[in-house]
C-alpha positions as CSV (number, residue, x, y, z in Angstrom):
1,A,68.4,111.2,114.6
2,I,71.2,112.6,112.4
3,V,72.6,114.7,115.3
4,L,72.5,111.5,117.5
5,L,74.3,109.5,114.9
6,V,77.0,112.1,114.3
7,T,77.4,112.7,118.1
8,S,77.7,109.0,118.9
9,R,80.3,108.5,116.1
10,I,82.4,111.4,117.4
11,I,82.2,110.2,121.1
12,E,83.3,106.7,119.9
13,S,86.3,108.2,118.0
14,D,89.7,109.1,119.3
15,V,88.6,112.7,119.8
16,G,85.7,111.4,122.0
17,R,88.1,109.4,124.1
18,L,90.4,112.5,124.5
19,W,87.4,114.6,125.5
20,R,86.5,112.1,128.2
21,A,90.2,112.0,129.4
22,V,90.2,115.7,129.7
23,R,86.8,115.7,131.4
24,E,87.8,113.0,133.9
25,D,91.3,114.3,134.9
26,R,92.6,117.2,133.0
27,L,96.0,117.1,134.8
28,A,96.5,113.4,134.0
29,A,95.5,114.1,130.4
30,V,98.0,116.9,130.1
31,A,100.7,114.7,131.7
32,S,100.0,112.2,129.1
33,G,100.7,114.6,126.3
34,V,97.1,115.6,125.4
35,P,96.7,119.3,124.5
36,A,93.8,119.9,126.9
37,I,93.0,123.5,125.9
38,R,92.7,122.5,122.2
39,Y,90.3,119.7,123.1
40,L,88.3,121.8,125.5
41,L,87.9,124.4,122.8
42,M,86.9,121.7,120.2
43,A,84.2,120.4,122.6
44,F,83.0,123.9,123.2
45,G,82.7,124.6,119.5
46,F,81.0,121.3,118.8
47,S,78.5,121.9,121.5
48,G,77.9,125.4,120.2
49,F,77.4,124.0,116.6
50,L,74.9,121.4,118.0
51,A,73.0,124.2,119.9
52,G,72.9,126.3,116.8
53,V,71.6,123.5,114.6
54,S,68.9,122.7,117.2
55,G,67.9,126.3,117.4
56,A,67.6,126.5,113.7
57,I,65.5,123.4,113.5
58,Y,63.3,124.7,116.4
59,A,62.9,128.1,114.7
60,H,61.8,126.4,111.5
61,Y,59.4,124.2,113.5
62,V,57.6,127.0,115.3
63,T,58.0,129.6,112.5
64,A,58.5,132.5,114.9
65,I,60.9,133.0,117.8
66,S,60.5,135.5,120.7
67,P,61.9,135.6,124.2
68,N,58.6,134.1,125.4
69,S,59.6,131.0,123.4
70,F,62.1,130.1,126.1
71,L,60.5,130.1,129.5
72,I,62.2,128.8,132.6
73,L,59.9,125.8,132.7
74,I,61.4,124.7,129.3
75,S,64.9,124.9,130.9
76,F,63.8,122.8,133.8
77,Q,62.3,120.2,131.5
78,V,65.5,119.9,129.5
79,L,67.5,119.6,132.7
80,A,65.1,117.0,134.0
81,I,65.4,115.0,130.7
82,V,69.2,114.9,131.0
83,V,69.3,114.0,134.7
84,L,66.6,111.4,134.3
85,G,68.3,109.7,131.4
86,G,71.8,109.9,132.8
87,L,74.6,112.3,132.2
88,G,77.1,111.3,129.5
89,N,74.7,108.8,127.9
90,L,73.0,109.7,124.6
91,T,70.6,106.8,124.8
92,G,69.7,107.8,128.3
93,A,68.9,111.3,127.1
94,V,66.5,110.0,124.5
95,L,64.9,107.7,127.0
96,G,64.6,110.5,129.5
97,A,62.9,112.7,126.8
98,V,60.5,109.9,125.9
99,V,59.5,109.3,129.6
100,L,59.1,113.0,130.5
101,I,57.3,113.9,127.3
102,A,54.9,110.9,127.8
103,A,54.4,112.1,131.4
104,T,53.6,115.6,130.1
105,E,51.0,114.3,127.8
106,A,49.5,111.9,130.3
107,L,49.3,114.7,133.0
108,R,48.0,117.5,130.6
109,G,44.8,117.7,132.5
110,V,46.4,118.5,135.9
111,G,48.1,121.7,134.6
112,D,50.8,123.1,137.0
113,Y,51.0,120.0,139.0
114,R,53.0,118.5,136.1
115,M,56.1,120.2,137.7
116,V,55.4,118.5,141.0
117,T,55.3,115.2,139.1
118,Y,58.7,116.0,137.4
119,G,60.0,116.5,140.9
120,V,58.8,113.3,142.2
121,I,60.2,111.4,139.2
122,L,63.5,113.0,139.6
123,L,63.7,112.4,143.3
124,A,62.9,108.7,142.7
125,V,65.6,108.5,140.1
126,I,68.1,110.3,142.3
127,L,67.3,108.0,145.2
128,F,67.2,104.7,143.3
129,R,69.4,105.4,140.3
130,P,71.7,108.3,141.2
131,R,73.5,108.1,137.7
132,G,70.2,108.2,135.8
133,I,68.0,105.5,134.2
134,L,70.9,104.3,132.1
135,G,73.8,105.9,133.9
136,S,77.0,107.1,132.3
137,R,79.5,105.2,130.3
């Protein structure tokens, strides 16, 4: 919740607007006087910071980290959450996580067919809501 609050505050700030400007059209942002490289490096550093904090919280939660803690299925699940919720939308990412985690728990009995269900859900979202459930801002 704290990470979502901090991230939403930064996205709504002047820095967030400049990050969006650089993301959408780097050439136009540079022509407007925005130092694009500086803001790209700031975005990279901020995302690295968030990844580090998330990793530290995860390590504390599971109490032991090994390479087997990060299987390819977890990467697919995270990607599915982001695509389902909508790229560029924090609320959509939370909603996507809630929907897919609820689907995981509901389909616990079918085992590996859970990934097929993820695929069907993602195909339906891509067909009917190409920008995700909540889309991007």
